[in-house]
C-alpha positions in Angstrom: 203.6 16.1 15.3 204.7 14.4 18.6 202.2 12.2 20.3 201.1 13.4 23.7 198.7 10.5 24.2 199.9 7.0 23.4 197.7 3.9 23.9 199.0 0.5 23.0 197.2 -2.8 23.2 194.9 -1.5 26.0 192.5 -4.1 27.2 190.1 -4.5 30.2 188.2 -7.5 31.4 185.6 -7.5 34.1 185.1 -11.1 35.1 184.0 -12.8 31.9 183.2 -9.5 30.1 185.7 -8.0 27.7 185.0 -4.3 28.0 188.0 -3.1 26.0 189.9 -5.4 23.6 193.4 -4.5 22.3 192.8 -0.8 21.6 195.8 1.2 20.2 196.0 4.8 19.0 198.1 8.0 19.5 196.9 11.6 19.7 199.3 14.4 18.8 199.4 18.0 19.9 196.9 20.0 17.8 194.6 17.0 17.3 191.0 16.8 18.6 190.0 13.2 18.5 186.3 12.3 18.6 185.8 9.0 20.4 182.5 7.5 19.2 180.6 4.4 19.9 177.2 3.1 21.1 176.4 2.7 24.8 178.6 0.0 26.3 181.2 0.1 23.5 184.1 0.7 25.9 184.6 4.5 25.4 184.4 5.5 29.1 186.4 2.5 30.2 189.2 3.4 27.8 189.2 7.0 29.0 189.2 5.9 32.7 192.2 3.7 32.0 194.0 6.6 30.3 193.2 8.8 33.3 194.5 6.2 35.8 191.2 5.5 37.4 191.0 1.9 36.2 194.0 -0.5 35.9 194.2 -2.2 32.5 194.1 -6.0 32.2 196.8 -5.6 29.4 198.5 -2.9 27.4 199.8 0.5 28.4 199.0 4.2 28.2 201.3 7.2 28.3 200.6 10.9 28.7 203.3 13.2 27.5 205.7 10.3 27.7 204.8 9.2 31.2 203.4 5.8 31.8 200.0 6.1 33.5 200.5 2.9 35.5 204.1 3.4 36.7 204.5 7.2 36.6 200.9 8.1 37.5 201.5 11.4 39.3 203.7 12.8 36.5 201.1 11.7 33.9 198.1 13.2 35.8 199.9 16.5 36.3 199.7 16.9 32.5 196.1 15.7 32.2 192.8 17.5 32.5 190.0 14.9 32.9 186.2 15.5 32.7 184.6 12.2 33.5 180.9 11.3 32.9 178.9 12.7 35.8 182.0 14.5 37.2 181.8 14.4 41.0 181.8 17.7 42.9 181.0 18.8 46.5 177.4 20.0 46.2 177.4 22.3 49.2 180.5 24.2 48.1 180.4 27.5 46.2 181.6 27.2 42.6 184.6 29.5 43.3 185.5 27.6 46.4 185.3 24.2 44.7 187.7 25.4 42.0 190.0 26.9 44.6 189.9 23.5 46.5 190.9 21.8 43.2 193.7 24.2 42.6 195.1 23.7 46.1 195.2 19.9 45.5 197.2 20.6 42.4 199.7 22.7 44.5 198.7 26.3 43.8 198.4 28.9 46.4 198.1 32.7 46.9 197.7 34.9 44.0 198.5 32.2 41.4 195.7 30.1 42.8 193.1 32.8 42.5 194.3 33.9 39.1 193.8 30.3 37.8 190.4 30.1 39.4 189.2 33.3 37.8 190.7 32.3 34.5 188.9 28.9 34.5 185.6 30.7 35.5 186.1 33.1 32.6 186.9 30.3 30.1 183.7 28.4 31.0 181.5 31.4 31.4 180.6 30.7 35.1 180.8 34.3 36.3 177.1 34.6 37.0 177.1 31.5 39.3 180.6 31.7 40.8 179.2 32.4 44.3 176.4 29.9 44.2 176.4 26.5 45.8 176.9 23.8 43.2 173.8 21.9 44.3 171.7 24.9 43.2 173.0 24.8 39.6 171.3 23.4 36.5 172.8 20.2 34.9 174.5 22.4 32.3 176.2 24.7 34.8 177.3 21.7 36.8 178.9 20.3 33.7 180.7 23.5 33.1 182.0 23.5 36.7 183.5 20.0 35.9 185.0 21.4 32.7 186.5 24.3 34.6 188.3 22.1 37.1 189.8 20.1 34.2 191.2 23.3 32.7 192.5 24.9 35.9 196.1 23.8 35.5 196.3 24.4 31.7 197.2 20.8 30.9 198.8 19.6 27.7 196.2 16.8 27.4 192.4 16.9 27.8 190.2 13.9 28.1 186.5 15.0 28.0 183.7 12.5 28.4 180.5 14.1 27.0 181.6 17.7 27.6 178.4 19.2 26.3 176.0 16.9 28.0 173.1 18.9 29.5 174.1 22.2 27.9 171.7 24.3 26.0 172.5 25.2 22.3 174.3 28.5 23.2 176.3 26.8 25.9 177.2 24.0 23.5 178.4 26.6 21.0 180.6 28.3 23.7 182.2 25.0 24.8 182.9 23.9 21.2 184.4 27.3 20.5 186.6 27.0 23.6 187.8 23.5 22.5 188.7 24.9 19.0 190.6 27.8 20.7 192.6 25.4 22.9 193.2 22.7 20.2 196.5 24.0 18.6 198.3 23.8 22.0 196.9 20.5 23.3 196.0 16.9 22.5 192.2 16.5 23.1 190.0 13.4 23.3 186.2 14.0 23.3 183.8 11.2 23.9 180.4 12.1 22.4 177.1 10.8 21.2 176.5 14.0 19.2 177.7 13.5 15.7 177.4 17.1 14.8 180.1 17.8 17.4 182.5 15.7 15.4 182.0 17.8 12.4 182.2 21.0 14.5 185.4 20.4 16.5 187.2 17.1 15.7 190.1 16.7 13.3 189.9 12.9 13.6 187.4 10.3 14.8 187.7 6.8 16.2 184.6 4.5 16.2 184.7 1.8 18.9 182.1 -1.0 19.3 182.3 -4.2 21.3 185.5 -2.9 22.9 187.3 -2.8 19.5 188.3 0.0 17.2 186.5 -0.3 13.9 187.4 3.0 12.2 190.1 5.7 12.6 189.9 8.5 10.1 189.2 12.2 9.6 185.5 13.1 9.6 185.7 13.8 5.9 187.2 10.3 5.3 184.5 8.7 7.4 181.7 10.4 5.5 183.0 8.7 2.3 182.3 5.2 3.8 178.5 5.6 3.1 176.7 6.7 -0.1 174.8 9.3 1.8 178.0 11.0 3.1 176.2 11.4 6.5 178.1 10.6 9.7 175.0 9.1 11.3 174.6 6.6 8.5 178.4 5.8 8.6 178.1 5.3 12.4 175.1 3.0 12.1 176.8 1.0 9.3 180.1 0.5 11.3 178.5 -0.4 14.6 175.9 -2.7 13.0 178.5 -4.5 11.0 180.8 -5.0 14.0 178.0 -6.3 16.1 
């Protein structure tokens, strides 16, 4: 399997605070990587550096072979990114916001609207497609953010808490969508929901204090604690590292 995401020695310091410390890992096509850690562990900072929103203090990141720092436009063309609290334009209709996103990515005419409708269908937004975003629930807003990340059918998806605010049925739909897309893409999911790791992830990394403390399949992680429960493993790894 060829790596579509390559992270090598990635570090970020904010003043005297080391947010991310020498993080390295690859993600191949067909892998869904769960990125786990307590609040403040460095998950979102790592994902923002991978997406090109934050410049690393040291190290490098590549998407589909393109260096995020020196070949940023080419790298981001192949990336779908859902940040935490994904920004939108609240007064825009869902459909119009997605069309705006598509135009920024260079689509027009029939292809633009085909992609908008396809993204709406993937994220089950048909019932709210003509509503202003500001009128939507938190769960629907989250799905609008997910739709914009899928619009251009990228090879790489980086999703920060993709099911945050969703009800149980919506969570099931998003997890099913991720599983459906997984064979064709390299996907990173940051999540606090350990059941999500069991449900969709082929591999999991645990980060705490800015450092990777585990990198294994969910089944391998479960063997690290006598209970074979991911929550106990997570607690053990993050407590030990602290």
